[in-house]
C-alpha positions in Angstrom: -10.6 61.3 81.5 -9.1 64.7 80.8 -9.6 64.2 77.0 -13.3 63.5 77.5 -13.8 66.6 79.5 -12.1 68.7 76.8 -14.3 67.2 74.1 -17.4 68.0 76.1 -16.4 71.5 76.8 -15.3 72.0 73.2 -18.7 70.8 71.9 -20.5 73.1 74.3 -18.4 76.0 73.3 -19.0 75.5 69.6 -22.8 75.1 70.2 -23.1 73.0 67.1 -26.8 72.1 66.4 -27.0 70.8 62.9 -30.8 70.3 62.8 -31.4 74.0 63.3 -28.6 75.2 61.0 -29.6 77.0 57.8 -26.7 75.3 56.0 -28.0 71.9 56.9 -31.5 72.7 55.6 -30.1 74.2 52.4 -27.9 71.1 51.9 -30.8 68.7 52.3 -33.1 70.6 50.0 -30.3 70.8 47.4 -29.7 67.0 47.6 -33.3 66.3 47.2 -33.6 68.6 44.1 -30.4 67.2 42.5 -31.7 63.6 42.5 -32.0 62.3 39.0 -35.3 61.7 37.3 -34.2 59.4 34.5 -32.5 56.1 34.5 -29.0 55.8 33.0 -29.1 55.0 29.3 -28.4 51.3 28.7 -27.8 49.3 25.5 -28.8 45.7 24.8 -25.7 43.6 24.0 -26.5 39.9 23.4 -29.4 40.0 25.9 -27.5 41.8 28.6 -28.0 45.5 29.3 -24.8 47.5 29.8 -24.6 51.1 30.7 -23.9 53.4 27.8 -20.8 54.9 29.5 -19.2 51.5 29.6 -19.1 51.4 25.8 -17.6 54.9 25.7 -14.9 53.9 28.1 -14.0 50.8 26.1 -13.9 52.9 22.9 -11.8 55.5 24.6 -9.2 53.0 25.8 -9.0 51.3 22.4 -8.8 54.6 20.5 -6.0 55.8 22.9 -4.1 52.5 22.4 -4.3 52.9 18.6 -3.3 56.6 18.9 -0.3 55.6 21.0 0.8 53.0 18.4 0.5 55.7 15.7 2.5 58.2 17.8 5.2 55.6 18.3 5.3 54.8 14.6 5.6 58.5 13.8 8.3 58.8 16.5 6.4 61.5 18.3 6.0 59.5 21.5 9.6 60.0 22.5 9.2 63.8 22.6 6.2 63.8 25.0 7.2 65.1 28.4 4.4 63.7 30.5 3.1 60.7 28.7 0.7 59.5 31.4 -1.0 62.9 31.5 -1.2 63.1 27.7 -2.6 59.6 27.2 -5.1 60.1 30.1 -6.3 63.4 28.5 -6.5 61.7 25.1 -8.6 58.8 26.6 -11.0 61.3 28.2 -11.3 63.2 24.9 -12.2 60.0 23.0 -14.6 59.0 25.8 -16.5 62.3 25.7 -16.4 62.4 21.9 -18.0 58.9 21.7 -20.7 60.0 24.2 -21.4 63.1 22.2 -21.6 61.4 18.8 -23.4 58.2 19.8 -25.7 58.9 22.7 -26.7 62.5 22.2 -28.5 64.3 19.4 -25.7 66.7 18.6 -25.3 65.5 15.0 -29.0 66.0 14.2 -28.9 69.6 15.5 -26.2 70.6 13.0 -27.4 68.5 10.0 -31.1 69.3 10.0 
């Protein structure tokens, strides 16, 4: 019983009214404006449509695994201090590189 009284007095003391708050209105307007207008790019793969980012993730994981094999072969892997962080960053780099090269027009901007 004492806890309920404290909660009621605390709520009255703070005088929180989210509907009249300027922050709440700005947040709602921002969320409405940030809604996407386009659908996510998809690729047809044997009749099924997969999101484009899925291909980039698969490519990034495979490229990172091959890079790891190369680093082990060159005996560089043993000198890496934080392997998990290095391979995670490498996977992200491959994923973003695949996205830039395949699903954007970045190459046509530099070539033509």
